N, C-alpha and C positions, 0 to 999 in steps of 0.2 A: 273856703271858710261859706259856711251854710250862714248864711246872714240871714236866713230868718228865724233859724235855732235864737240868735244871739238879739234876735229886734224882740220875740218873746221873754228873753228875761229881763229887757230894757222896762217894757211892757206892763210884768211881770215886778217891778221895783215901782212903776209911776202907777200903778193900782193900788197897792198899799200906801203907798204917800198919798194919794189922792181922798183916800178913803177910808184914811188911821188907820189900817187891819195892821197889826206886825205882821212881821212876816210869816215866820214860826204860825202863825197860832190856827189857819186853817189849811187841811188837807185838800182843797178843793183844788185840781187841774187849773193852771190858768187859759189854759184853749182847749175845749172837750177836744177837736179836733185834733189839734197835733201840738201839744205845747207841755214847759214842763209844770212839774206841784209845787208847791210850799214849798217844801223840803228840795226843792229840784231837782228833781226827777223826771228827767226825760222823756218822753214819750216816745219819738223819730228818730231820733238820735243816741249815740255814748257824746259826754260830753269828751274835749281833748282839750287836753291842757299844757302848759309843759314848766319847767322850771330853768332859766338859765346862768348863764356866768358870761359875767358880772349880771347882777340881779335888776337890772335897768330895762324902759320901755326902750331904749336906744337899739341894745343888742335886745333882747326883744323881738322886734319891725326888725333888724339883721337879717335872724334868725325861720325869720318869716318871710323874708324875700327868694331865701334861699331855697326853702320847699316849695314854696308856690303858693301857700296857704297860710292861713290866719288861726291861730289859735282861739277856742272859747276862754279857758280856764287858765289863771297865770297862780304860780306856788311862790310865796314869799317867806320868808323867815324874820322873827323879829324876836329879841330879848323882851327879857319882860322886863323892862325899864323903857320898851323904846318906846317911840310916839306912833302912833298907829290912827290912821291911813298915813303914807308920806306922799308927796304930792304926785309922785306917778300913780303911784296904786289910784287914789281920785280919779284919774286921766282914765286909769284903763275902766272901774266904771265906768264912768261916762260913755265910752266904747260899746257900754253894753256887755264887757268883758263877768265873766266871775272870777272873784280875787277867793283866795282861797289861803289865808293865812296861818303860818302852825307861832305860837306864841312859846319859847323855848326857855329855863328853867336857869337861865344865864344873865346875867347881870353885864349889860357891855356900861364901856368905860371903864374898869377893873377889872380887865382884863381876860372879859368873858368868864368873868369867877361862875363856877357850879352854883344856884341855890336849892337849898334843898326843896326836899316836897312836902316835909312836915311846915317847914319854914311858911309856903307859900298857904298851905292848911290852915296856918295858925296868924295868920291877915298879915303879915310882914309885908307883903307888895299892895295892899290893896287899894294904895293911891296911884302906884302905878295902874293898877290894874283896871280900875274907876278911867280913870281915863283913857284904856284903848279901849273902853268899855263903849265909853262917849265918842269917842271916836267914828266907832264900827257902824255904831248906831247912826252917826250926819250921815250916813252914804248911803239912805234909807233906800237899799238894796238888799240885794239877801247875798250873803257871804261865809263862807265852808273856813270853819276857824276848829284849829286842833291845838292844842293842850300839848306840852313836849312832844311833838312827834319821837316816835320810834324809844318808848320807857324802856324795851324789855330785851335794847340789846347790854349784854354782860358790864360795858363799861360806865353803864347810867345808875349801875347799884350804891355807888358813892351819893346817890340822892337822895334813896331812902327806901325801904324797902316797897311793896306791892301794896299794899294799904294805906302808906304812905300818899302815895299817888292814887289812890282811887278818892282819897279826902281832898288834896288837891285838884285835883281835876275838879270835882262836886263845888270846890270854894269858888272856882278859876266860875263855874257856869254857873252860881248864886250869883255870884258880885254882878256880872255880867247881864244877870235878868232883872235882879238892882238900878243900874244904870241904865237902863232903858234900851238895851238889845238885842232884842226883843228878832232882831231882821239874821240873828247867826243862827248858822243850821252846824251842829257839832259833830266834827268828822275824828273818831278815835285809828290812830295811823300807829298799825306795829310794824315790822321786818320782814314778816313774814317766814322768818326764818326759822325753821322746826327744831331744832337744839332749844332755841328759847320758847317754844311755844306756848310750853304748857306757864313761862311766866308770863307772857302774855295775856293769856287766857285770866288768868291769878287778877289780871290789872283793868278787869269790864269794870268801866265802874257803873252800869248801873243801867238797863234799859230807859228810862226816862230822862237820863245823862246823855243818850248819843244818841243823831241820827242815823249820819251812815257808819258804816264797817268799813277799815282801806288795811290795806299791804303793800308792798313793796314786788315787784319782779326784777331783779338782775339775771343778767348772762357775763357773771366775770371770768371763765374761762383759765383759771388760771391766774389774775390778774395780778391775785396779791400775792403770787408769788414772782413776781416780774415777766412771768412770760405769758404771752398769745398765743394760745395756741386752738385754729379749732377742731384740733381733738376733742375741746372740752369741749363744742358748742354745746350750748342746752337752750330748747326754744324756748320762746314765751311762754306755751303752754307748758314747758318743764317747771319756767321761772316761776309762774306763777299759781301751778294748780295745786301744790304740797300743800300750802296752807287750807286751801277753796278746801282741799277736800282733811286735812286733820276739820277746820269748824264745824264742819258735816259733821264729823262723828264726837266731834267733844264739844261743842259751842251747850247744850244742855248743861253740861259739867261745870258751867262758866256763871248758867244764868242769860245765855248773851243769843237775844232774840233775833235770829236767823231773816226774819223778812223782813227784816231793813237790809235797802239798798248798798250795794258796795262797790266800793270803788279802790282802783289801782294808782294810787299818787304818786309812788315811782315808777320810771319803768325805763331802765336799760339796756342796752348793748353794749361789752368791747366792738371795738374795731380789729379787725383783722385785714393791718395794711398788704397783706399779700393777699388779699381776699373778700374785699369790700360788698362782692352781692352776697359771700352768708352772712355777713349782718346784716345788708335789705331785709335778706330772705326773714330776718328777726321778725323788723317791723311790717313790714309788709303780710306777715301773718296775723297780725295782732284783729283782726277785725273776724277773720276766718273764726278763732280761736272763742274770741266771746260772743258770734252770734249762740253761738252752742251753750253759753252762759250769760243770759241776758239781765240777770240779778246785778252784773256789773255794767252800774251805766256811765261810769267814767273812767278814762285812764289817762294819767299823764304823764309824760317822756322828763328823763332828766339828761336834760344838754350840761352836763356839768362832768367835773374832777370827779372822784369819785372818792373810798380808803384807799389811802397807799399808792399805789405805782395804778389801778384802776383810774377810768380813762370813756366818760358816755361819751362825748360829742363828737356830734358826725356832720358837724361843719365843712369840714376838709373834704367832704367825699360825695361827689356829687348823686353815684349812686345810691345812698344813702337815703340823703335829702330827698330824691323821690321818692324812696318808698316812703318816710314818714307822708310825704303829702300824697301819696296814695293811700296812703290808712287813711289816714286825716277824711280823703272825701267819705269813701267808704259808712263811717263808721257814720257818718253824719248822712248814711240814710237806711241808718240800721233801724227797726223799727222796736219794738217788747213786747212781748211776753207774758213780761209782768207789771201788774195791777199798781199804778202808783197811787201811794200811801200819803 
């Protein structure tokens, strides 16, 4: 782990607390020599994150022991009526880690019942959202926050129209602002799946409501069809670049400001039992690919099962663990040619 980077994040949280400055109120870098901006844009590294299964600190530490490195950022998921932050999440922030939370449009305790975006926009869940906002504000540290990640999934259409999603996102943003969560850095997360790209574009909440642009990159390799075939291998570049290219061609059509920093919030490859070195090569290539795209300043690994038969866990594959550790080391040495904003 690049401990200096985590120390700078922790120092930034302290600066915001001591001077009473909202974490998102200034675009001035924390450290002019090599640090992170007020929107957590690193200048001398790429933020290295992870989501684990189960989503606990104990599991996180076990994964880190296996790869030989710690992670900067931890991705956690919450229903709209959950308590945020959890005790585990408070501990992560105390350690100087970056917390990324997604507040999903579901109600815990009701069979994970779907919540419509229209209901969110109309204030039905304001009491829960206000409590979450105050909880995040109490961390006194910058926190990445996403409302309902992957809204462009076809199955999410039951939650409402793209216009309903936009209205819900803006409402959540405003509830958080009214309840003191000025330390939130808003991350818009879509699937990055080209067949739903136009739907994703129509779900852009607006430039003043979003700080980072994010999507996902997976090598599924046919796993949805109960087969893991190396012949179907898609490299990290193959997985990540299609939506990046689509944004370059179509962002203006949807009013998306491409000067914003970018994040690959979920990244993972299926494991090839007969060729773990091929899986390892997918992770090992991440730094070389991102070096050519300096606007992408964060990447998070998905060390969890996926949809259907997809499984992206790498904990039982020493070659893949080693590759993950190598990639993390190299990402922490990467500089950025992108001006911090």
